[in-house]
C-alpha positions as CSV (number, residue, x, y, z in Angstrom):
1,M,-81.5,85.0,-41.5
2,V,-77.5,85.4,-39.9
3,G,-74.9,84.2,-42.7
4,F,-75.9,81.9,-45.7
5,G,-78.4,79.9,-45.7
6,P,-78.7,76.4,-46.2
7,A,-77.1,75.5,-49.8
8,D,-79.7,74.0,-52.1
9,V,-77.0,71.5,-53.6
10,P,-75.1,69.6,-51.1
11,P,-71.4,70.6,-50.9
12,S,-68.7,68.7,-53.1
13,A,-66.1,66.9,-51.7
14,A,-63.5,69.5,-52.9
15,V,-65.5,72.1,-51.4
16,K,-65.7,70.6,-48.1
17,F,-62.0,69.7,-48.5
18,V,-60.9,73.4,-49.3
19,G,-63.2,74.7,-46.6
20,A,-62.2,72.6,-43.4
21,G,-58.5,73.7,-44.2
22,T,-59.3,77.2,-44.7
23,A,-61.8,77.3,-42.0
24,A,-59.1,75.4,-39.6
25,C,-56.6,77.9,-40.3
26,I,-58.6,81.1,-39.3
27,A,-59.6,79.3,-36.5
28,D,-55.9,78.6,-35.4
29,L,-55.1,82.3,-36.5
30,L,-57.7,83.3,-33.9
31,T,-56.5,80.7,-30.9
32,F,-53.0,80.0,-31.2
33,P,-52.0,81.6,-28.0
34,L,-54.5,79.6,-26.3
35,D,-52.9,76.5,-27.8
36,T,-48.9,77.9,-26.9
37,A,-50.1,78.3,-23.6
38,K,-51.4,74.7,-23.0
39,V,-48.0,73.5,-24.8
40,R,-45.9,75.2,-22.4
41,L,-48.4,73.9,-19.3
42,Q,-48.5,70.4,-20.7
43,I,-44.3,70.2,-20.6
44,Q,-43.8,72.2,-17.1
45,G,-42.5,69.3,-14.8
46,E,-40.5,67.3,-17.3
47,A,-37.0,66.4,-16.7
48,G,-34.8,69.3,-17.8
49,G,-38.0,71.6,-18.2
50,G,-37.0,73.4,-15.0
51,A,-35.8,72.0,-11.5
52,A,-38.3,69.8,-9.2
53,G,-40.8,72.0,-7.7
54,T,-40.1,74.7,-9.5
55,V,-43.6,76.1,-11.3
56,K,-43.1,78.6,-14.1
57,Y,-46.2,78.9,-15.3
58,R,-49.8,79.5,-13.2
59,G,-52.9,78.9,-15.1
60,V,-53.6,79.8,-18.9
61,F,-53.7,83.7,-18.5
62,G,-50.8,83.6,-16.2
63,T,-48.8,81.6,-18.5
64,I,-49.3,84.4,-21.5
65,T,-48.7,86.7,-19.2
66,T,-45.1,85.3,-18.1
67,M,-44.4,84.8,-21.7
68,V,-44.8,88.1,-23.0
69,R,-43.3,89.6,-19.8
70,A,-40.6,87.4,-20.5
71,E,-40.5,86.9,-24.2
72,G,-42.5,89.1,-25.9
73,P,-45.8,89.1,-27.4
74,R,-44.6,87.4,-30.5
75,S,-43.9,84.1,-28.2
76,L,-47.5,83.4,-28.3
77,Y,-47.3,82.7,-32.0
78,N,-44.1,80.7,-32.1
79,G,-44.7,77.6,-34.5
80,L,-48.0,79.5,-36.4
81,V,-46.3,79.0,-39.5
82,A,-46.0,75.3,-38.8
83,G,-49.4,75.5,-37.4
84,L,-51.1,77.0,-40.6
85,H,-49.0,74.1,-42.3
86,R,-50.6,71.6,-40.2
87,Q,-54.1,72.8,-40.4
88,M,-54.2,73.0,-43.9
89,S,-53.1,69.6,-44.6
90,F,-54.9,68.4,-41.6
91,A,-57.7,69.8,-41.1
92,S,-58.2,69.2,-44.9
93,V,-58.4,65.5,-44.3
94,R,-59.6,64.8,-41.2
95,I,-62.9,66.9,-41.4
96,G,-63.2,67.6,-45.2
97,L,-63.0,64.4,-46.1
98,Y,-64.8,62.9,-43.1
99,D,-68.6,63.0,-44.6
100,S,-67.3,61.2,-48.1
101,V,-65.8,58.5,-45.6
102,K,-69.4,58.5,-43.8
103,Q,-71.0,57.6,-46.9
104,F,-68.8,55.0,-48.0
105,Y,-68.8,53.0,-44.9
106,T,-72.8,53.1,-45.0
107,K,-72.9,52.6,-48.7
108,G,-75.2,56.1,-49.2
109,S,-78.0,54.8,-47.2
110,D,-79.8,57.6,-45.2
111,H,-79.5,55.8,-42.1
112,V,-76.2,56.5,-40.3
113,S,-75.2,54.4,-37.3
114,I,-73.0,55.6,-34.3
115,G,-70.6,52.7,-35.5
116,S,-70.4,54.3,-39.2
117,R,-69.7,57.8,-37.7
118,L,-67.0,56.5,-35.3
119,L,-65.2,54.4,-38.0
120,A,-65.4,57.3,-40.3
121,G,-64.0,59.7,-37.6
122,S,-60.9,57.2,-37.1
123,T,-60.2,56.8,-40.5
124,T,-60.1,60.6,-41.2
125,G,-57.8,61.0,-38.1
126,A,-55.6,58.3,-38.8
127,M,-55.1,59.6,-42.6
128,A,-54.6,63.2,-41.5
129,V,-51.5,62.3,-39.1
130,A,-49.9,60.2,-41.4
131,F,-49.8,62.9,-43.8
132,A,-49.4,65.9,-41.7
133,Q,-47.3,64.6,-38.8
134,P,-44.2,66.8,-39.3
135,T,-45.7,69.8,-39.2
136,D,-47.2,68.9,-35.9
137,V,-43.8,68.0,-34.5
138,V,-42.3,71.3,-36.1
139,K,-45.5,73.3,-34.6
140,V,-45.0,72.1,-30.6
141,R,-41.2,72.2,-30.8
142,F,-41.3,75.8,-31.8
143,Q,-44.1,76.5,-28.9
144,A,-42.2,74.9,-26.2
145,Q,-38.7,77.0,-27.4
146,T,-38.2,79.8,-25.0
147,R,-36.8,83.2,-26.7
148,T,-35.9,84.6,-23.5
149,P,-31.7,85.9,-23.3
150,G,-29.2,82.9,-22.0
151,F,-31.7,80.3,-23.8
152,A,-30.3,78.6,-26.8
153,R,-32.7,78.8,-29.3
154,R,-33.3,75.3,-31.3
155,Y,-34.8,76.3,-34.4
156,H,-34.3,79.8,-36.2
157,G,-37.1,79.5,-38.6
158,T,-39.9,76.4,-39.8
159,I,-38.1,75.4,-42.8
160,D,-34.4,75.5,-40.4
161,A,-36.7,73.0,-38.1
162,Y,-37.7,70.7,-40.6
163,K,-34.0,70.3,-41.7
164,T,-32.4,70.3,-38.1
165,I,-34.9,67.6,-37.2
166,A,-34.0,65.3,-40.2
167,K,-30.6,65.9,-40.1
168,E,-30.2,65.3,-36.0
169,E,-32.8,62.7,-35.9
170,G,-33.6,60.9,-39.0
171,V,-36.5,60.8,-41.2
172,R,-38.0,59.2,-38.6
173,G,-37.7,62.5,-36.4
174,L,-40.4,64.2,-37.9
175,W,-42.6,61.1,-37.6
176,K,-41.7,61.6,-33.9
177,G,-45.2,60.7,-31.7
178,T,-47.4,59.1,-34.5
179,A,-48.7,56.2,-32.7
180,P,-50.0,58.7,-29.8
181,N,-50.9,61.5,-32.3
182,I,-53.1,58.9,-34.2
183,A,-54.6,57.6,-30.9
184,R,-55.2,61.3,-30.0
185,N,-56.8,62.4,-33.3
186,A,-58.8,59.3,-33.6
187,I,-60.3,60.4,-30.1
188,V,-60.1,63.6,-31.0
189,N,-62.1,63.5,-34.3
190,C,-64.4,60.8,-33.1
191,T,-65.5,63.0,-30.4
192,E,-65.3,66.3,-31.7
193,L,-67.2,65.3,-35.4
194,V,-69.6,63.0,-33.7
195,T,-70.4,65.0,-31.1
196,Y,-71.2,68.0,-33.1
197,D,-73.3,65.6,-35.6
198,F,-75.5,64.5,-32.9
199,I,-75.7,67.7,-31.5
200,K,-76.6,69.4,-34.5
201,D,-79.1,66.5,-35.2
202,A,-80.6,66.8,-31.6
203,L,-81.2,70.6,-31.5
204,L,-82.8,70.3,-35.3
205,M,-85.3,67.9,-34.0
206,S,-85.7,68.7,-30.7
207,T,-85.7,72.6,-31.3
208,P,-86.8,75.3,-33.2
209,L,-83.6,76.0,-34.1
210,T,-82.4,76.0,-37.7
211,D,-79.5,75.0,-39.8
212,N,-77.5,78.3,-39.0
213,L,-75.3,80.3,-36.9
214,P,-76.6,79.6,-33.5
215,C,-77.1,76.0,-34.1
216,H,-73.7,75.8,-35.2
217,F,-72.4,77.7,-32.3
218,L,-73.6,75.1,-29.7
219,S,-72.9,72.1,-31.3
220,A,-69.4,73.1,-31.9
221,F,-69.2,74.3,-28.2
222,G,-70.5,71.3,-26.6
223,A,-68.0,69.0,-29.0
224,G,-65.2,71.3,-27.7
225,L,-66.1,70.5,-24.4
226,C,-66.2,66.9,-24.9
227,T,-63.2,66.3,-27.3
228,T,-60.8,68.2,-24.1
229,V,-62.6,66.1,-21.5
230,I,-61.7,62.8,-23.3
231,A,-58.1,63.5,-25.2
232,S,-56.5,65.5,-22.6
233,P,-54.4,62.5,-21.4
234,V,-53.4,61.5,-24.9
235,D,-52.8,64.8,-25.9
236,V,-50.6,65.7,-22.7
237,V,-48.5,62.2,-23.1
238,K,-48.4,63.4,-27.1
239,T,-46.5,66.9,-26.6
240,R,-44.3,65.0,-23.9
241,Y,-43.1,62.9,-26.1
242,M,-42.9,64.7,-29.1
243,N,-40.8,67.5,-28.0
244,S,-38.6,65.4,-25.5
245,A,-34.1,65.4,-26.7
246,L,-33.8,62.4,-28.5
247,G,-33.3,59.1,-26.4
248,H,-35.0,61.0,-23.4
249,Y,-38.0,58.6,-23.4
250,S,-37.6,55.1,-24.9
251,S,-41.1,54.8,-26.0
252,V,-44.4,56.8,-25.6
253,L,-45.3,54.2,-22.8
254,A,-42.4,55.1,-21.2
255,C,-43.3,58.7,-21.0
256,A,-46.4,57.9,-19.7
257,V,-45.5,55.8,-17.3
258,S,-42.7,58.4,-16.2
259,M,-45.4,60.9,-15.5
260,A,-47.6,58.9,-13.6
261,T,-44.9,58.2,-11.2
262,K,-43.0,61.0,-11.1
263,E,-45.9,64.0,-11.2
264,G,-48.8,61.6,-10.6
265,P,-52.1,61.3,-12.2
266,I,-52.9,65.1,-12.4
267,A,-50.1,65.5,-14.9
268,F,-52.5,63.9,-17.5
269,Y,-54.7,67.2,-17.3
270,K,-52.0,69.6,-17.2
271,G,-53.0,72.5,-19.5
272,F,-56.6,71.5,-19.2
273,V,-58.5,75.0,-18.9
274,P,-56.0,76.3,-21.8
275,S,-57.1,73.6,-23.4
276,F,-60.7,73.7,-23.3
277,L,-60.8,77.3,-24.0
278,R,-58.6,77.0,-27.0
279,L,-60.4,73.9,-28.3
280,G,-63.6,75.3,-27.3
281,S,-62.9,78.5,-28.9
282,W,-61.3,76.8,-31.9
283,N,-64.1,74.5,-32.2
284,V,-66.6,77.6,-32.5
285,V,-64.8,79.3,-34.9
286,M,-63.6,76.1,-37.0
287,F,-67.5,75.0,-37.3
288,V,-69.1,78.1,-38.0
289,T,-67.1,79.4,-40.9
290,Y,-66.4,76.0,-42.2
291,E,-70.4,75.7,-42.9
292,Q,-70.6,79.0,-43.8
293,L,-67.5,78.9,-46.1
294,K,-69.1,75.7,-48.0
295,R,-72.5,77.5,-48.4
296,A,-70.6,80.7,-49.6
297,M,-68.4,78.2,-52.0
298,M,-71.6,76.7,-53.1
299,A,-73.6,79.9,-53.6
300,A,-70.5,81.5,-55.6
301,Q,-69.9,78.2,-58.0
302,H,-73.8,78.5,-58.4
303,N,-73.4,82.0,-59.7
304,W,-70.6,81.3,-61.7
305,A,-72.0,78.5,-63.5
306,T,-75.5,80.6,-64.3
307,T,-73.5,83.3,-65.7
308,L,-71.9,81.3,-68.7
C-alpha cells in the first residue's frame, strides 16, 4: 500500500481545517510559477498594460522564459508570501469546512444529494472569500508587478502592499473584486470539490481502485480539468478587476464588457493553458497531500492517545 491507509476513525473538523490549509500551501509552493504566468497572460492587453497589438507573453512556458530573462527567476514567486497567507486562511475554510457544512445541510444523513454538495461548496467558498479577500488582492498585485528596470514598483513588500492599498484606496480597496471572487469561488468550490467527490465515489464503486493515492490522483486531475473549463472566464475578469488602477473600471460588469468589446470573447480564456496546468497540478498535489495529511494526523493523534 502506498502512503497512509484509510483511517479507522474519521478525521475531526480541526484536522481537516489544519490539513487543508497546510496541503494548499504545499501545493502553492510547487505550482506558484504557473499561477504567476497565468496572471501575466490574463492581464495582457488591458489598458495601461502595453500598446494595442503588443504581445509580450506567448504561452505559459514562453511567459515563464520571458519573465526569467527580463526580471530574474525570483519574479516567478512575486506574491508568494501573500499567496501562502491566502491559502492558509482561504483553503482551510473552503476545503477544510466543506464536509462539516455538507453534514449540516444533510442533517447527518448518509445520503448526500447533488444539491447539498453544491450548497456546501457555495457556502464555504463565499465564507472563504469574505475572510481572505485582502490576501488575494495583494497576491494578484504582486504577480502583475514587473521587476524590470524603468518600471516603478508599486509595492516593496507584503506588509507594505497591505498598508499602501489601504492608504490609497481605503480599506475597501483590500476587498476589491469581492463580488467576482465570490462568484468565481462558488463556481470553483462547487466544481472542484463536488467533481472530486463524484469521481472518487465512481472510481471506488466501479473500478478495482481503493481509497488510496491512485484514486486520489485521478479524482484530483479530473476535478482540475472541469474547474478550469468552467471557471476561467470569471477568473480572468476577477484578475483584471483586482489588478486595475483605482477608477479604471466603474464596476465588475464594466470590466467584463470592456474585455468583450475591445478583445473579443477569446479574452475570457486568456491564460487557459497555464490555468489548467496550474489548477490541474495544484489539485493533484493538494488533494493527495490533504488525504495523506488527514490520515497521518489521525494516526499521530491515535498513537499519542494510546501512550498516555
